[in-house]
Structures are given as C-alpha cells and as structure tokens.
C-alpha positions in Angstrom: 9.0 -12.2 -24.8 11.8 -14.2 -23.4 13.7 -16.9 -25.2 14.5 -20.1 -23.2 16.2 -22.6 -25.4 17.3 -25.0 -22.6 16.0 -26.1 -19.2 18.8 -24.3 -17.5 17.7 -21.0 -19.2 14.1 -21.6 -18.3 15.1 -22.2 -14.7 17.2 -19.1 -14.6 14.3 -17.1 -16.1 11.8 -18.5 -13.7 14.1 -17.6 -10.7 14.6 -14.1 -12.1 10.9 -13.5 -12.6 10.1 -14.9 -9.2 12.6 -12.7 -7.4 11.5 -9.7 -9.4 7.9 -10.1 -8.2 9.1 -10.8 -4.6 11.3 -7.7 -4.6 8.3 -5.6 -5.8 6.1 -6.9 -3.0 8.8 -6.5 -0.4 9.4 -2.9 -1.6 5.7 -2.1 -1.3 5.6 -3.4 2.2 8.7 -1.6 3.2 7.5 1.7 1.7 4.2 1.5 3.6 6.1 1.1 6.9 8.7 3.8 5.9 5.9 6.3 5.4 4.6 5.6 8.9 8.1 6.2 10.4 8.4 9.3 8.3 5.1 10.7 9.6 6.3 10.0 13.2 9.5 11.9 12.5 7.6 14.9 11.1 5.3 14.9 14.1 8.2 14.6 16.6 11.6 15.9 15.4 13.2 14.2 18.4 11.9 10.7 17.3 14.8 8.8 15.8 14.1 5.3 14.4 17.5 4.0 15.2 17.2 4.7 18.9 13.5 4.2 19.4 12.4 0.8 20.7 8.8 0.5 19.8 7.1 -2.2 17.6 7.1 0.1 14.5 10.8 0.7 14.5 11.5 -3.1 15.1 9.2 -3.9 12.1 10.9 -1.1 10.1 14.3 -2.6 10.8 13.2 -6.1 10.0 11.5 -5.0 6.7 14.6 -3.1 5.7 16.9 -6.1 6.3 14.4 -8.4 4.5 14.2 -6.1 1.6 18.0 -5.9 1.3 18.3 -9.7 1.3 15.6 -10.1 -1.3 17.2 -7.3 -3.4 20.6 -9.1 -3.3 18.9 -12.4 -4.3 17.2 -10.6 -7.2 20.5 -9.1 -8.4 22.1 -12.5 -8.3 19.2 -14.0 -10.2 19.5 -11.2 -12.8 23.2 -11.9 -13.2 22.5 -15.6 -13.7 19.7 -14.8 -16.2 22.1 -12.5 -18.1 24.8 -15.2 -18.1 22.5 -17.8 -19.8 21.2 -15.2 -22.2 17.5 -14.9 -21.3 17.6 -11.2 -20.4 19.3 -8.3 -22.2 22.1 -6.1 -20.9 19.7 -3.2 -20.6 17.3 -5.2 -18.5 20.2 -6.3 -16.3 21.3 -2.7 -15.8 17.8 -1.8 -14.9 17.7 -4.6 -12.4 20.9 -3.2 -10.8 19.3 0.2 -10.6 21.7 1.8 -12.9 
C-alpha cells in the first residue's frame, strides 16, 4: 500500500503507476516484434535488422525508440516518486533495473 499524505505525493504516485503500466505494455509489444525479427535472423543469417528496409524492421526500430522513451519517462517518474516519499528505495532500484 502506498502512503500519499499530500496532493503532490498523490500526483507523483499516479504518474509513477501510469508510466509503470505503460512501460509494461510497451515492453510486451516490443518483445513480440523482437521475436519476429529474431526468427527472421535464425531463418536467414544474412538478414540484418539495421540494414534491411522492410516494414517489420521499420516497426522494430520505431518500437525500440518508443520503448526507450517510455522507459526514460518511467525512470523520471520513479525518481520523483522517491523524492516525495511514496516509493521505497528498493522499489526505486527495481525501477532502474538494478
């Protein structure tokens, strides 16, 4: 259970939880596309996602960039939530992937 004594703390917690869910969804979408690209690489060792120019690789690149942006937003929200005291240090470390 989270403790939110002020409106600022509640807003920081809401932002943290929102970005946490968004990050999980973005990762699931990215992982599905990454498995398709991985299967293509296994089928054709000469296939390289960075040099191929098909729809899948463009989607893969866009998903990766989107996930990285959402991940950065999540880490910023975690830092803010830690600063106002609504998450613990251990939860913050977990958010950073440490």
